[in-house]
N, C-alpha and C positions, 0 to 999 in steps of 0.2 A: 145439070151435071149427072154425070154418071155415079149411080152408086156402088160402092166398092162390094166385090163379090164375097160373101162369108160362105164358108163350107158349112153344112149341118153336121152338128155332130152326132156321131153316132148312139142311137138308142141304146138305153140301157139293156132292153130286151133281147137286142141282137147281140151285144157282147154276152148275155147270160146264156144264148143259145150255143155261143160258139164254145164256151168252157163245159156246158152241161154234159157233153160225152165224157171229158175226163172225170168228173166228179162222179159220174155215173159209174166208170169203168173202176174208180178207186172202191167206191162203196161195196160193189158187187164182188169184185175179185180180190180185193186188198184187205178192206176192213170187216167186211162178211165173214170170210174164212177165218180171221184171226178172232172174232167175237165168238164164233162156232166151235173153235178149239178152246178157246177160254172156257165158256160153259160147259163143253164137252167133258173138260177135266174135273169137274166136281161131280158128275154123275157117275153112277154105280155100274160095273158090268152085269149083263144079264146071262144067265145060266147057259141059254143056248148060243143065241145071236144077238149082237146089237147091245143096246143099253136101256137103262131104265131111269125113271124121273127121280129117282130118290136122292137127295142133295148129301155128298159125304166129303171129308177131306182125307179120306183112307188113302186116294191115289198120290196125293203130296207126302203123305206119312210113309207111303211104301217105298218112296224113293230113298230115304234115309235107311233103308234096309242095306246091309254092308255090301252085298252083292250088287245092287245098283249105285251105291255111294263109289265103289270102287272102280266103276264104269266111268263115272265122272271125272275120277280123279286120274284114271290112266288117259282118258282124253285130253285133259289138262297138261299131263306130262309129254303126249305126243306132239299136241300144239305147240307147247314151249319149246321144245327140242328142235321142232322142224322150223318154226319162227326164227329162232336162233342161229339155225344153218342157213336159213334163208336171207338174213340180215347180214351175215358174214360174206356170204355170195352176191346177193343182189345189190347191196349199198355201194360197194367198190365198182361194180358193174354199172350201174345207174350214173355215178358220179363220171367216171372215166369217158362214158358214151357223151355225155353233155359237153364233154371238151374236145370232142372229136370234130372233124371238118364237116360241112353240112353234106357232102358227099356221102362220108362214112356213115354218118348218122342214118341215112336213110337207108343204106344198106343193113347195117346191124339191127334197124328198127324192122326191115323186112324178115331179117334171119328170126327175129323174135315172134313174129307174127304168124310165120309159115307154121308152126306147130299148131296154132288154133284151128288151122283149116281141116285137121284130121281130128277124128272123132278121140276122146281122152281114152276111152275104152282100148282102141285100138293100138294106141300108144302105150297103154299099160300092158297090154299083151305083148309088146316088143320088150318091156322089162321082164316079162316072166320068161323069155326065150334068152335072155341075159344071164337072168340069176339062175335058171333050173341047174340041177345036176347035168354035169358034161354039156352046159351051154356054152355061151360065147365067151363068158368071163373067166369060166373054168380052164375053157381050151387055151386063152391066152395066158393066165398065169402059170399054168403049168408048162407052156412053151417058152416062156422067160425062165423058169425054173424057181419060182416063188413057191409054188405049191406042188405037192407029189401026187395029190389025190384029189378029186372033185370035192369043193365045199358046198355045204349045206346052206346056201343063201336065201333060197326060196321060203316063202311061209316063216320068215323071222322078222323081228322087230326092225333091224338095220334095213330090210328090204321096204317095209312100210314107211320108213323116214325118208328113203330115197325117192319113193314114189310121191310122196308129199311134197318134197322139196321141188321134183321135177315139175308136178303140175301146177304149183303155185309161184315159182321162182320169178316169172314174168311180170306179175303183178306189183311185186316189190322193184324189180329193175324199172317199170314204166314210172312208179310213183316217185321214185329218188329221181329219175332222170327229168321228169316234169319240175321239180323243184330246182334241182342244179341248173338247169338250162335258164332258168329266169334269176340266177344269182348275178349279183354285182360282182364280178372278180376283183374289180379295183379295190374292193373292201379288204380282201385278201392280200393283195399286194400293200396296201396300206398299213395293214396291221404287221407284214415282214418288214417294212420300212422303220416301223417304230420299233423293231428289235425283237419281235416275237419269232419264236422259232417255229418250223414248219408243223410241228405237233400242236403248240400253242394256237397257231392262227387257224389251224384245223377245229379244233376244240371250242374256240371262242368265237369264230367267224362262220365258218363253212357248216359244221354240224347244227349250229343254231338255226341259220338260213335254209336248211335242207331239212330240219326236223319235221314241219309239218308233212314233206314227201315220205320220210322214213315212219312216220305214224301212220300215215293212209296205208302204207305197204302193210305195216304190222296187223292193222284191222282187217286188210282184204286178204291176209293169208292166215291169222291166227284163227279167226271165226270160223272159214270153210274147213279147215283142219280137223275140227271138232266133229264135223258132220258128214265129211267123205268117207261114208263107210263103204263104198265100192273099192277103194283103193286099199282099206284094210282086208276086204274080203278077197280080193283077186292077188295081192302079194302076202299076205299075212296069213290068209286062211282063216281057221276058227280060232287060232290062238291069240288074236287081238280083236277084241270088241269095243268099239266106241259107241258113242252116245248114238248117232245115227243108226249104228246096226242095231242098238237096243230098241230104238223107236220102230225100225222096220220089223223086227221079230215081233213085237207087241200088236204091230197092225196085220201083218202077213199070216203068222204062225199061230200066236196066242188069241188073236182077235179080241185083244183088251184095248179096244179104242180109248177108255177115259184114261187109262194110265199112259197110254202113248201121247196122248192130248197133255197130261201133266209133264212129261218130260219135254214136251216140245215147248211148254211154256216157261218152264224152268230155264231151258237153254235160250229161248229168247229173251229172257229176263238178264242174264248174263251177258249176251250179245249186247243188249242196250245200255248195260252198265259200262261196257268197254267202249261204245260209242261215245257215252256223255263223258268219260275220262277223256278220250281224244279230243272232244270239242273244249273241253278247259283247258287241256295242256295247249293246244293249238290257240286259244284266245289268249291265253298268259304269254305265250310267245310272242302274238302280233303286237301286244301291248308293250312289250320290252323292245320290240323293234321301233315302235314310234318314238318311245322313250329315248 
C-alpha cells in the first residue's frame, strides 16, 4: 500500500527569518527614534551646541510657560475649527458618494485622488495666488460687485483654516465613504417603514453605522492639523504659530533639542490619548451593533 504523502511543516527558524526584517526595521526606525526622543527630553541643553547628560524636568516645566502653553491652545483651536469644517463638508460628500452608481464612484474617486499626484506645497502656492491682494479671488469679487477694494486674505487665520481643510478633506471623505459603502441600506428602509422620520432614521441607523468611519476621519484630520506647520507658515505668515512650528524653531533656530523633544513627547501623548478614545468609542459601537 502506498503511504499518504505528508507535507513537511515549515520550520520555525525559517518563519523567524521571514519576519526578522520587519522586526529589525521597527526596532531601528520606529522604536529607536521614539526612545531616543524620550530620553533626550530629560537632558539639558549645552551652552554652545548639543546636550549634556544632566537629568532634568525643566523641559517639561518650560512647556507650562504661558507663551508655549498658548501655542498648544491655539493649535487645538485651529485643529477643532478645521476638523468641524471638514466634517460638515466631508461627511455628506462621502455619504452621497457611497450611494452613487459604480461608474460614478470611480470617477469621483479619481477626482479625489488626482490632487495627491501633485506636491502639497505646489497646491498651497496656488492658494497664495488666490488669496493675495489683487489675486484671483479679489478680481472675482470686484468683478461681481461684492467688494470695491482688494481684501487682505493672505496671512490671516481664515486662510490657514482653508488650507487645512483643503489639505485634509480627502481623508474624511474616504473614511466616511468606506463605512457608508458597507452599510446595509435595508435597515434604513426598515426604520422608515416603522414610522421613523428621515432625520430619526439618519440619527438612529445611518449615523451609528457610519460612526467608525467618521471617527477615523476625525483622527486623520485632527492630529495632522496640529503639526502641519508649513501650511501655517505659507498661508499665515508669522502670525499663526502651531506646535509643529514651535518644534521646528527649537530645532533649527534655537538648537534646543531637549525642549523640542519634550514638545514632541507631549504632542505624541495627546495623539495617543485621542487614538485610545477612538478605539473605545468604536469598540462600544461594535458591541451595540452586536446586541
